[in-house]
C-alpha positions, 0 to 999 in steps of 0.5 A, spaced: 500 500 500 505 504 501 508 503 494 501 505 491 500 511 495 507 513 493 505 512 485 499 515 486 502 522 489 507 522 483 501 521 479 497 527 482 503 531 482 505 530 474 498 530 472 496 537 475 503 539 475 503 541 482 510 542 483 511 545 476 506 551 478 509 552 485 516 553 482 514 557 477 509 562 481 511 561 488 518 561 488 520 564 481 514 568 480 514 568 473 509 568 468 504 571 473 499 573 468 497 565 467 493 564 473 489 571 472 488 568 465 486 561 468 481 565 473 478 568 467 477 561 464 474 558 470 469 565 470 467 563 463 465 556 465 459 560 469 455 562 463 457 555 460 454 552 467 448 556 466 447 554 459 447 547 460 442 548 466 437 551 461 438 545 457 437 540 462 431 545 464 428 544 457 429 537 457 425 536 464 419 540 462 418 536 456 419 529 460 414 532 465 409 534 460 409 527 458 408 525 465 415 521 466 419 526 470 423 520 473 426 518 466 430 525 467 435 522 471 436 516 467 438 521 461 442 525 465 446 519 468 447 516 461 449 522 458 455 523 463 457 516 463 457 516 455 462 522 455 466 519 460 467 513 456 469 516 450 474 521 453 476 516 458 478 511 452 483 516 449 485 519 455 487 513 458 491 511 452 495 517 453 496 516 461 497 509 461 502 508 455 504 515 452 506 518 458 514 520 458 515 516 464 511 510 462 518 506 460 521 508 467 515 504 470 518 497 467 524 498 471 521 500 478 520 495 483 512 495 482 507 490 479 503 492 473 497 492 477 500 498 482 502 502 476 495 501 472 491 502 478 495 509 481 494 512 474 487 510 473 486 513 480 489 520 477 484 519 471 478 518 475 479 525 478 480 528 472 474 525 468 470 526 475 471 533 474 468 533 467 463 529 469 461 534 474 460 540 469 456 535 465 451 532 470 451 537 476 447 542 473 442 536 471 442 533 478 440 540 481 435 542 476 431 535 478 432 537 485 429 544 484 423 542 480 421 536 484 422 540 491 426 534 494 429 534 501 436 534 503 437 527 503 437 528 495 442 533 495 446 529 500 446 523 495 449 527 489 456 527 492 457 520 492 454 519 486 458 523 482 464 520 485 462 513 483 459 514 476 466 515 472 468 508 475 464 504 470 465 507 464 472 508 465 473 501 467 470 499 460 474 504 457 481 502 460 479 495 458 478 497 451 484 501 451 489 495 453 486 491 448 487 496 443 494 497 444 495 490 445 492 489 438 495 495 434 502 492 437 502 487 432 508 488 427 505 488 421 499 492 422 501 497 427 501 503 424 495 502 420 491 500 425 493 506 430 492 511 424 485 508 423 483 508 430 480 515 431 476 514 424 473 508 427 472 511 433 468 517 430 464 512 425 462 508 432 459 514 435 455 515 429 453 508 429 451 509 436 447 515 435 443 512 429 442 506 434 439 510 439 435 514 435 432 508 430 425 507 430 423 514 433 423 519 428 415 517 426 414 518 433 417 525 433 412 526 427 406 524 430 407 528 437 411 534 437 414 534 444 421 532 446 418 528 452 414 523 447 421 521 444 424 521 451 419 517 455 414 511 454 414 505 450 420 504 445 423 511 447 430 513 449 429 512 456 426 505 455 432 503 451 437 505 456 434 501 461 433 495 457 441 495 455 444 499 460 441 497 467 446 500 471 444 507 468 437 506 471 440 503 478 444 509 479 438 514 477 434 510 482 439 511 487 439 518 487 431 519 486 428 514 490 428 514 498 434 511 501 430 506 505 427 502 500 428 502 492 433 507 493 437 503 498 437 496 493 439 501 487 445 503 491 447 496 493 446 494 485 450 500 482 455 499 487 456 492 486 456 492 479 461 498 479 466 495 484 466 488 480 467 492 474 473 496 477 476 489 480 475 485 473 479 491 470 485 491 475 485 484 475 486 484 467 491 489 467 496 485 471 496 480 464 495 486 459 498 492 461 505 491 461 505 487 454 502 493 451 506 498 454 513 494 452 510 493 445 509 501 444 516 502 447 519 497 442 515 500 436 518 507 438 525 504 439 525 500 432 522 505 427 520 511 431 527 515 431 525 522 430 532 523 427 532 517 422 526 519 419 528 526 418 535 524 415 532 518 411 527 523 408 532 529 407 536 524 402 530 523 397 525 529 398 526 537 398 526 539 405 519 542 406 516 535 403 521 531 408 518 536 414 511 535 412 512 528 412 515 528 419 509 532 421 504 528 418 507 521 421 508 524 428 501 526 428 498 520 425 502 515 429 500 518 436 493 516 437 492 522 442 494 527 437 490 523 431 484 523 436 484 530 437 485 532 430 480 527 427 475 529 432 476 536 432 475 536 424 469 530 423 466 529 430 461 535 430 459 535 423 459 528 422 455 526 428 450 532 428 449 532 421 449 525 418 444 522 423 439 527 422 440 526 414 439 518 415 433 519 420 426 521 416 423 525 421 422 532 419 428 533 415 425 535 408 421 540 412 427 543 416 430 544 409 424 547 406 424 552 412 431 554 411 429 555 404 424 560 405 428 565 409 429 571 405 437 572 407 438 564 406 444 565 402 447 570 407 446 565 413 449 559 409 455 563 407 457 566 413 455 560 417 459 556 413 465 560 414 464 561 421 464 553 422 470 552 418 474 557 422 471 554 429 473 547 427 480 549 424 481 552 431 478 546 435 482 541 432 488 543 436 493 542 430 496 549 429 495 551 436 500 545 438 504 545 432 511 546 436 509 543 443 507 536 439 515 535 438 516 535 446 524 534 448 525 532 440 525 540 439 532 540 440 533 536 434 529 540 430 533 546 432 539 542 429 537 540 423 540 544 417 533 547 415 531 554 416 526 555 422 521 558 417 521 552 412 519 548 419 514 552 421 511 553 414 511 545 414 507 545 420 502 550 418 501 546 411 499 540 415 494 544 419 491 547 412 490 540 410 485 539 416 482 546 414 481 543 407 477 537 409 473 541 414 471 546 408 469 540 404 465 537 409 461 544 410 460 545 403 458 538 402 453 539 407 451 546 404 450 542 397 445 537 401 441 542 404 440 545 397 446 551 397 447 554 390 454 554 386 455 561 388 454 559 396 459 553 395 464 557 392 464 563 396 464 559 402 470 555 400 474 561 398 472 565 405 472 559 409 479 557 406 482 564 407 479 564 414 482 557 416 489 560 413 488 566 418 486 561 424 492 556 423 497 562 422 495 565 428 495 558 432 502 557 430 504 564 432 501 563 439 504 556 440 511 559 437 510 565 443 508 560 448 510 553 447 509 547 452 515 542 451 515 539 458 508 535 457 508 528 460 502 526 456 500 527 448 493 530 450 497 535 454 500 538 448 495 537 443 490 540 447 494 547 447 492 549 454 492 557 454 494 557 447 487 554 445 484 559 449 488 565 446 486 562 439 479 562 441 479 569 444 483 572 438 478 568 433 472 571 437 475 578 437 476 578 429 469 575 428 466 581 431 470 586 427 468 582 421 461 582 423 461 589 424 464 591 417 459 586 414 453 590 418 456 597 416 456 595 408 449 592 409 446 598 412 450 602 406 446 597 401 452 594 398 451 588 393 453 582 396 458 580 391 462 586 393 461 585 401 464 578 400 469 580 395 472 586 400 472 581 406 476 576 401 481 581 399 482 583 407 483 576 409 488 574 403 492 581 405 492 579 412 494 572 410 500 574 406 502 579 411 501 573 417 505 568 413 511 572 412 511 575 419 510 568 422 516 565 418 521 571 420 518 571 427 520 563 427 527 565 425 528 569 432 524 565 436 527 558 435 533 560 438 530 562 444 526 556 446 529 552 451 528 545 451 
């Protein structure tokens, strides 16, 4: 137990960077603006918390109208656990297999079970915080609306503590299986590159499964409550196929001395059994996947050998682009963030709606009836391209992804400007994918050729500017001391700075467009002027970032 507590203490310090933050802000008193920015970020979560609460309130009212308010807790629990299952899988891979200190575990006098369980305990804490943000507003909405007693609120804390355990256990087993399978010599790189795409497709399939057979019901009864509760509803499906979800909901909503107590015992028993099985399985699977991953890096993953071999056959720019591409797609955490940021929102929101019958055609007809439909499609598409380009993390982590290997990049016989251009171009590839997705969706809803063309040109220009800003911000604030790949690809404060910059730039463009509209200028002149402004800004930014990289590369410490 003493060894486990020591490992867990190290995990907490590393995961939340407690020692680094204390040294930086308390001892050295450096970069004191970062805590202020962090406080601003947490203050921004308050409106998000309110918005989530308003969403839950609307869902509850629909279910109350249908006469089944008790099903509200089932949906809240199921939604939170689904998110934890998805993120826990990829975060678990990063935490268990791609931490910088993963190799050190093999030399320590600890068992695989001790190493695995200590890391999963740290992941439990971080995923539990995410679960609180997603489900706590729903639990509070139910308590206020149902006017329950203090006993209900007392049960929320232990429920939030236990809810992440079951999906994290399943996610951990899937992660160990995935790493074991993808360490097959012949298909290792292919499987790891396809993994994120398969994850997106599985998410779409799950959504189609959940929604299948309910579109006719939506057409008959114009109420969300009719779709959520009753025979053949979403709530009934969850109860039938995922009983622990109902047990957790009943444990919260029912009296403790009665049905609630039985539900607590059932849910607690299943949770402990899942944790026990996962920990037991880790004894035989964890180190095997970890050793295989290390062998892969040792045999074929040398940064220097990849670049040197490429430089002998290709121009420097193409060689560096290939290096960036391989680094991105051969690291599951990097590929996940890039793919999810590019595909998840449009695919999972658009395709299931297109697949199901429901009122899809009526929604298209309503959109076509809007007087300013063309402007909505074009500017909405441009905003979508810019947003998805910013959230995929490729540009905002362009330098940080290299980690300690950045020292080798500085020693290459290639200018920093060319290296940054390769990183920029890699991010632009994803911008191109996003633009194709957005224009494809516009075409499906009946967008004319002019809409698609203007969206493509304006979207690519806005995406080019967004990626350039992301690269520049990461050059200014690189994070090379990350421990897991997620810490690098998320961007941290870099992502927040990019979002704020996008927000300010979007507001300025919106004001300019509004002024031109008030002057009754033709639409094509407005689009042409904005496109010209974006092109000029991109040319200046491209030249400026390359010059800035030449100076900044020498100052970045590895």
